[in-house]
Each structure stands twice: as structure tokens, then as C-alpha cells.
Backbone as a printed PyTorch tensor [residue, N CA C, xyz], in Angstrom:
tensor([[[ 26.4940, 167.2240,  37.4820],
         [ 25.5680, 166.1110,  37.4690],
         [ 26.2600, 164.8330,  37.9380]],

        [[ 27.5490, 164.7410,  37.6730],
         [ 28.2720, 163.5420,  38.0800],
         [ 28.2480, 163.3630,  39.6080]],

        [[ 28.2300, 164.4650,  40.3350],
         [ 28.2120, 164.3880,  41.8020],
         [ 26.8920, 163.8380,  42.3460]],

        [[ 25.8490, 163.8060,  41.5470],
         [ 24.5440, 163.3360,  42.0070],
         [ 24.2800, 161.8780,  41.6630]],

        [[ 25.1900, 161.2220,  40.9770],
         [ 24.9590, 159.8540,  40.4900],
         [ 24.7040, 158.8330,  41.5980]],

        [[ 25.2840, 159.0080,  42.7600],
         [ 25.1730, 158.0110,  43.8250],
         [ 24.0480, 158.2680,  44.8200]],

        [[ 23.2820, 159.3150,  44.6110],
         [ 22.1760, 159.6020,  45.5240],
         [ 21.0360, 158.6210,  45.2940]],

        [[ 20.5030, 158.0930,  46.3960],
         [ 19.3140, 157.2520,  46.3390],
         [ 18.1240, 158.1420,  46.6850]],

        [[ 17.0220, 157.9660,  45.9800],
         [ 15.8010, 158.7330,  46.2040],
         [ 16.0490, 160.2430,  46.0700]],

        [[ 16.3560, 160.7070,  44.8640],
         [ 16.6740, 162.1230,  44.6680],
         [ 15.5450, 163.0770,  45.0370]],

        [[ 14.2980, 162.6290,  45.0040],
         [ 13.1960, 163.5370,  45.3350],
         [ 13.1950, 163.9430,  46.8100]],

        [[ 13.9530, 163.2270,  47.6360],
         [ 14.0590, 163.5980,  49.0460],
         [ 15.2620, 164.5060,  49.3030]],

        [[ 15.9350, 164.9310,  48.2500],
         [ 17.1410, 165.7680,  48.3770],
         [ 16.8940, 167.1590,  47.8130]],

        [[ 17.5000, 168.1440,  48.4440],
         [ 17.5150, 169.5020,  47.9120],
         [ 18.9690, 169.9310,  47.8170]],

        [[ 19.3610, 170.3780,  46.6430],
         [ 20.7290, 170.8330,  46.4180],
         [ 20.7640, 172.3550,  46.4430]],

        [[ 21.8060, 172.9010,  47.0440],
         [ 22.0120, 174.3410,  47.1250],
         [ 23.3750, 174.6480,  46.5270]],

        [[ 23.4450, 175.6900,  45.7190],
         [ 24.7360, 176.0470,  45.1340],
         [ 24.7760, 177.5360,  44.8470]],

        [[ 26.0160, 178.0350,  44.6490],
         [ 26.1940, 179.4640,  44.4170],
         [ 26.2020, 179.7700,  42.9240]],

        [[ 26.3920, 181.0430,  42.6060],
         [ 26.2830, 181.4690,  41.2150],
         [ 27.4290, 181.0110,  40.3220]],

        [[ 28.4630, 180.4230,  40.8800],
         [ 29.5410, 179.8960,  40.0500],
         [ 29.0760, 178.6660,  39.2800]],

        [[ 28.1970, 177.8650,  39.8790],
         [ 27.7400, 176.6240,  39.2700],
         [ 26.3460, 176.7050,  38.6630]],

        [[ 25.5100, 177.5950,  39.1310],
         [ 24.0910, 177.5950,  38.7840],
         [ 23.8150, 178.0950,  37.3690]],

        [[ 22.8360, 177.4580,  36.7260],
         [ 22.3070, 177.9020,  35.4380],
         [ 20.9120, 177.3070,  35.2860]],

        [[ 20.1180, 177.8820,  34.3970],
         [ 18.7910, 177.3220,  34.1800],
         [ 18.8790, 175.9340,  33.5610]],

        [[ 19.8880, 175.6930,  32.7450],
         [ 20.0710, 174.3520,  32.1630],
         [ 20.3630, 173.3170,  33.2520]],

        [[ 21.1680, 173.6790,  34.2450],
         [ 21.4500, 172.7750,  35.3510],
         [ 20.1810, 172.4910,  36.1490]],

        [[ 19.3920, 173.5290,  36.4210],
         [ 18.1420, 173.3260,  37.1530],
         [ 17.2010, 172.3870,  36.4030]],

        [[ 17.1370, 172.5370,  35.0820],
         [ 16.3050, 171.6310,  34.2770],
         [ 16.8000, 170.1950,  34.3870]],

        [[ 18.0900, 169.9960,  34.2460],
         [ 18.6630, 168.6490,  34.3110],
         [ 18.4190, 168.0140,  35.6780]],

        [[ 18.6040, 168.7780,  36.7320],
         [ 18.3610, 168.2580,  38.0740],
         [ 16.8860, 167.9230,  38.2740]],

        [[ 16.0080, 168.7630,  37.7570],
         [ 14.5800, 168.5090,  37.8600],
         [ 14.1590, 167.2420,  37.1360]],

        [[ 14.7730, 166.9880,  35.9960],
         [ 14.4800, 165.7640,  35.2390],
         [ 14.8950, 164.5200,  36.0130]],

        [[ 15.8630, 164.6740,  36.9120],
         [ 16.3140, 163.5690,  37.7590],
         [ 15.5930, 163.5480,  39.1080]],

        [[ 14.5950, 164.4150,  39.2770],
         [ 13.7570, 164.5230,  40.4870],
         [ 14.4240, 165.2250,  41.6550]],

        [[ 15.5240, 165.9050,  41.4290],
         [ 16.1510, 166.6910,  42.4840],
         [ 15.4640, 168.0370,  42.6010]],

        [[ 15.4060, 168.5620,  43.8170],
         [ 15.0290, 169.9570,  44.0430],
         [ 16.3330, 170.7240,  44.1850]],

        [[ 16.3450, 171.9550,  43.7070],
         [ 17.5870, 172.7280,  43.7660],
         [ 17.2840, 174.2000,  43.9460]],

        [[ 18.1840, 174.8780,  44.6430],
         [ 18.0920, 176.3130,  44.8740],
         [ 19.4670, 176.9130,  44.6620]],

        [[ 19.5220, 178.0330,  43.9730],
         [ 20.8030, 178.6850,  43.7650],
         [ 20.6380, 180.0730,  43.2000]],

        [[ 21.6910, 180.8470,  43.2660],
         [ 21.7500, 182.1650,  42.6660],
         [ 22.3090, 182.0010,  41.2620]],

        [[ 21.6420, 182.5910,  40.2860],
         [ 22.0680, 182.4270,  38.8950],
         [ 22.5060, 183.7750,  38.3440]],

        [[ 23.6650, 183.7850,  37.7270],
         [ 24.1420, 185.0030,  37.0720],
         [ 23.2640, 185.2850,  35.8470]],

        [[ 23.0890, 186.5380,  35.5550],
         [ 22.2430, 186.9300,  34.4170],
         [ 22.7040, 186.2700,  33.1200]],

        [[ 23.9940, 186.1070,  32.9380],
         [ 24.5210, 185.5220,  31.7040],
         [ 24.2270, 184.0210,  31.5910]],

        [[ 23.7630, 183.3950,  32.6750],
         [ 23.4710, 181.9610,  32.6480],
         [ 21.9730, 181.6610,  32.6380]],

        [[ 21.1720, 182.6820,  32.4070],
         [ 19.7380, 182.4900,  32.2220],
         [ 19.5130, 182.4520,  30.7230]],

        [[ 19.0840, 181.2940,  30.2020],
         [ 18.9470, 181.1870,  28.7500],
         [ 17.7440, 181.9770,  28.2560]],

        [[ 17.5580, 182.0230,  26.9620],
         [ 16.5570, 182.8820,  26.3390],
         [ 15.1190, 182.4490,  26.5970]],

        [[ 14.9050, 181.2930,  27.2110],
         [ 13.5540, 180.8810,  27.5630],
         [ 12.9970, 181.7480,  28.6840]],

        [[ 13.8640, 182.3990,  29.4310],
         [ 13.4760, 183.2280,  30.5590],
         [ 14.0160, 184.6410,  30.3440]],

        [[ 13.4210, 185.3730,  29.4160],
         [ 13.9760, 186.7130,  29.1440],
         [ 13.7760, 187.6440,  30.3240]],

        [[ 14.8050, 188.3960,  30.6320],
         [ 14.7010, 189.4040,  31.6880],
         [ 14.1390, 190.6790,  31.0750]],

        [[ 13.1930, 191.2480,  31.7520],
         [ 12.6070, 192.4930,  31.2830],
         [ 13.6450, 193.6090,  31.3680]],

        [[ 13.7110, 194.4190,  30.3280],
         [ 14.6240, 195.5580,  30.3440],
         [ 14.2830, 196.4840,  31.5130]],

        [[ 12.9900, 196.5840,  31.8380],
         [ 12.5830, 197.4480,  32.9420],
         [ 13.1470, 196.9440,  34.2700]],

        [[ 13.3640, 195.6250,  34.3990],
         [ 13.9170, 195.0720,  35.6290],
         [ 15.3690, 195.4850,  35.8010]],

        [[ 16.0870, 195.5570,  34.7170],
         [ 17.4970, 195.9530,  34.7930],
         [ 17.6420, 197.4010,  35.2730]],

        [[ 16.6170, 198.2180,  35.0400],
         [ 16.6880, 199.6310,  35.3830],
         [ 16.2080, 199.9210,  36.7990]],

        [[ 15.6640, 198.9200,  37.4990],
         [ 15.1500, 199.1510,  38.8450],
         [ 16.3000, 199.2830,  39.8390]],

        [[ 15.9930, 199.9190,  40.9520],
         [ 17.0280, 200.1260,  41.9580],
         [ 17.3630, 198.8120,  42.6720]],

        [[ 18.4900, 198.7910,  43.3150],
         [ 18.9440, 197.6240,  44.0600],
         [ 17.9090, 197.2340,  45.1120]],

        [[ 17.6710, 195.9400,  45.2410],
         [ 16.6900, 195.4460,  46.1980],
         [ 15.3430, 195.1480,  45.5780]],

        [[ 15.1320, 195.5690,  44.3340],
         [ 13.8820, 195.2830,  43.6380],
         [ 13.8760, 193.8310,  43.1880]],

        [[ 12.6840, 193.2990,  42.9420],
         [ 12.6160, 191.9080,  42.4780],
         [ 11.4840, 191.7340,  41.4790]],

        [[ 11.5410, 190.6360,  40.7490],
         [ 10.5170, 190.2450,  39.7990],
         [ 10.5130, 188.7290,  39.7820]],

        [[  9.4900, 188.1180,  39.2050],
         [  9.4180, 186.6540,  39.1900],
         [  9.1090, 186.1430,  37.7970]],

        [[  9.4950, 184.8930,  37.5560],
         [  9.1410, 184.1660,  36.3320],
         [  9.0020, 182.6980,  36.7150]],

        [[  8.0270, 182.0100,  36.1210],
         [  7.8080, 180.5910,  36.4020],
         [  7.5620, 179.8600,  35.0970]],

        [[  8.2960, 178.7650,  34.8870],
         [  8.1090, 177.9200,  33.7130],
         [  7.3810, 176.6530,  34.1620]],

        [[  6.1330, 176.4750,  33.7300],
         [  5.3450, 175.3340,  34.1640],
         [  5.8990, 174.0100,  33.6480]],

        [[  6.5030, 174.0100,  32.4790],
         [  7.0370, 172.7620,  31.9220],
         [  8.1790, 172.2020,  32.7540]],

        [[  9.1420, 173.0310,  33.0720],
         [ 10.3080, 172.5610,  33.8300],
         [ 10.1540, 172.8220,  35.3280]],

        [[  9.1130, 173.5480,  35.7170],
         [  8.8640, 173.9220,  37.1060],
         [ 10.0230, 174.7100,  37.7080]],

        [[ 10.6040, 175.5710,  36.9100],
         [ 11.6750, 176.4590,  37.3750],
         [ 11.0410, 177.7900,  37.7510]],

        [[ 11.3290, 178.2270,  38.9600],
         [ 10.8150, 179.4840,  39.4850],
         [ 11.9920, 180.4190,  39.6880]],

        [[ 11.9790, 181.5530,  39.0160],
         [ 13.0550, 182.5380,  39.1440],
         [ 12.5370, 183.7710,  39.8630]],

        [[ 13.3340, 184.2720,  40.7890],
         [ 13.0010, 185.5100,  41.5000],
         [ 14.0840, 186.5010,  41.2150]]])
């Protein structure tokens, strides 16, 4: 978050990051500051507000599922 302090007009910015930095908590914080963000999130960094279906873990590679939180406007694929 410290790296975003000097941005003017955050709603005109989109941040991209890899799974080393990404978490649902970070996406929420960035959203509260009006930033858009995209990143790959490790399963261990998805908090309990977005439970992963056990059936999703059993699907073959390349399968996908979605979740959307209207409050924070976080969309997970």
C-alpha cells in the first residue's frame, strides 16, 4: 500500500501483481482507495469470506469457477 501513496487519481489506475503479493485483503484495501487491481492469488491467501468449494479442488487442471463479493466488488475466477 505504501507504493500507492503518491498516485493521483487512483480510479484511473489498474495495478497488476503476481501471487507473491496478492491476497483478498490487499484487493479490498486497494478497492477502498479506488484502485482497480488484477492478480493471481494463492489458495492460502483467500480468506474465509470466499470459501473454495471442495468440488473445485477435485476438478482437473484447466477447470474454473467464479465468486463475486458485491460489498467489496472482488471477483474471483
